Every structure is written in C-alpha cells, then in structure tokens.
N, C-alpha and C positions, 0 to 999 in steps of 0.2 A: 932411167928415169921412169920407165913404166913401173920399176917398183915403187918410186916415191910417189907416183901417183895412185899406185894401188893401196898403198899406205894411207896417203890422205884420203883414199875413199872409203879405205876400212876406218880410219878413224873418224871421218865426218859420219859414216853408217852409224858408228860406234854412239857417237855423240847424239845422233838421231835416234837412236834407239834409247839411250838414257834419258833424252829429252822426251821422248814418248813415254817412257815409264814414268817420269815425272809427273807429266803431263795427266797420266790415268790414275797416278796416285793423288794427284790434285783433284782431279774429278770425283774419285771415290771419297775422298776427304770433304769434299764441298758437298756430295750429295748425303754424306752423314750428316754432316753439319745441319745441312736443310731439314732432314727428318727428324733431327733433335730437335732444331727449332719449332717445327711441326707438331711434335710431340708437346713441346713446352707451352704452344700457343693452346692446344687441344687442353692441356692439363690445366691451364689458366682460365679458360673460358669455363669449363666443367667448375673449376672452384668459384668462378663468379656466379655462376648459375645457382650453386648450393648456397653461398652467401645470401642472394636475393630471395631463394625459398627459406630459408631459415629466418631471414627479417621478416618476411611476411606471415610468417608461423608466428614470431615472436609479436608482431603487431597484432595478430587475431588472438593469441593468448591473453595479449596486454588489455585487449578490449573485453575479453571475457571475464579477465578478472576485476576489471572495474565495473562492469555491468553486475558481477555476482556480489562485489561489496555494496553497490549503491542498493540490491534489492535487500541486502540483508539489513543495510540501515532501515530501510522502508520497512521490514518485518520488526524490528526493534521498536522503530515509532509507533507501529499499528499495535504491538503488543503492550506499550505503556499507555498508549490511548485506553485501550479495552481494560486493563488493569485499573486507570484512573476513574474509567466509567462504571466498572465493578464496585470499587470502594465507594463511590459517590451516590451509587444507587442501590447500594446494600440493602438488602430488607425490602425490596420492590416488592418482590412476590408476596410476601408474609403481610405487606400493609394493603396489597390489593385485596387479598383474601380475609383481612380484619373488616374492610369497609362493610360488608353486606351486615356483619355484627353490630357494627355501630348505628346502622340503619334501623336496625331491630330494636335497639336500645331507645333511639329516637322515637320509634314508633309506639314504643311501651310506656314512655313519658308522656305522648299525648293524650292519652287516654285519661278518663274521668275516674276519679276513685271519690267515695263517699264516707266509708269507715276507716277506722285509725289504723286496723292491721293492713290494709290495702294502703294506705299512705305512707305508712312505715316502708311497705315493700316498695314503693315507688321511689321514696327517699333513698334506697338502697341503690335501685337501678341507676337514679339521677348519680350517684357516687360513682359506680361501676363505669358509668356514661364518662364522666368527667376524666377519670383517672385514665381511661383510654385515650380519650382525647389529648390529655397531657403528654402520654407517651408518645402517641404519634406525632405530636408536635414538636416534640424533643428530637425526634428522629427526622426531622424536615418534611413531615407529610401535613400539609396545610388544605384547608378548606377553600375552594374557589369562589370567588366573590361573584354573586351573578345578579341577584335580584336588584333592578335599575339599572345595570350596566350596559353599556353597547354589546349587542351582540357578537359574539367572536367564536366562529366555529372551529376554532384550534381548542378552546376550553369549554365551549358550551354546544349542547346537542338540542336543536329544536325538534320537540315533539307535537307542537301544535302552536299554531299564530292565531292570533285574534286582531280584529280592528282597533287600529291605534287611536285614542282619544284626543291627541294634537301630534302635530310634527313634532315635539319635541321628543315625543314618546316612539316614534318610529325606529325599527330596528333596535329597539330595546327590550331587556328582558323585562316581564312583567310579574310571572310567577316562577318559582323553582319548586319542580317536581321531586327531584330527587337531587341533593347535594353532590356537587362535585369534588374531588380531591387531586393533588400534585404532589409530589415528591420532588423536592427542590425546584428543578424547572421542567420536571417531564410530568405531563398528564397520566394519572392513575385511572381516573374515570371524570370523562366530561360530565359537567352538571346538565341534567335534563331540565329543560325551560319550555316555557311558553314566551313567544317572542311576537311583540306587537308590530303590525304592517301599516 
C-alpha cells in the first residue's frame, strides 16, 4: 500500500507540476496578450493623434486657400476698375496740358484790332480756338458752368469775395476769372471765381 500511496503521490505531484506548467504557460500567454493589446492601444492612439493633426493642417490649408482665392478675386476686380478708369480718363494729362493753350487763344481773341491784317489774324486764331474746343469736347472735356451758379467747392475755386447785392445772390458766382474744365466727371481744373457773400 505504501507503493500505491507513493504512486498516487507521484501522480498527484505530476498533475500539480503539469497544472503549474499550464498555469505558467497561461500566465505567460496572458501577459503576451496584454502586451500586444497595449501596443495596439498605443498604435491606435498615435494614429488618432496623427489623424487629428492632419485634419488641423487640412483645415489651415483650406483656410489659406480660400483667403488666397479671395485675394486674387479682389486683385482682379481692382485691376478691372483701374483699367476702366484708364480707358475712361484716357488723355487726361493731354487735356490738362492743352488748357493753358486754350486760355491763351481766348486772351488773344479779347484784344481789340483795327486794321484788316490784324482782323484776319484774329479770325484765324478764332478758328483754331473753335477747332481745339471741338476736339476737346468730342473727347469728353467740357467747360464748367460757373457764372450765376451756386458756389460749389468741388468745381469752383474762390479767389475773391464781394458783398452780395441781394439775398438771392449770396453764395453765388458773380465773375469767372479763369474757366474751369472737367473730363467726363473728373475736374481737370476748377473755375477760378469771385463769389458774392
């Protein structure tokens, strides 16, 4: 019986050893699984952070793109306006430079002449002045109406004031000292005027 008990003891010890080995294998396998799960969690968190970072970068680039596109449209609109103004006011400098010539022709026409030769010369100057004024008018240059008009600082330049003869004449132009001209809606030169106060 002692043999049987020894056998049983040996069998039980063998079972315990096998059970301990199985438990150790399970524990090792479980810790390997835990390590793999932890690695997967870390990789997943890292991927999620990368996705968030990429989404933020995408939003920033989209915003920059929209702003750049809006800026390009603004530049194009500004360019079109500038081009339209260039076309509209083409020849402004030439018209501005011709105005003193027109003034001189008008002064020449105001001189009194008595002999026939001077009269024919004056007639020639009058024709030149008329043709020059027609050329300016056909290109959008017009005289600013001033005499008898209400004083407007946008188109008139007051160089002198005189007492008004009546209340109706107050703040009105009484005399034009130098004609003013405008190109379409832009003032080339304001009219120099005397204003009743």
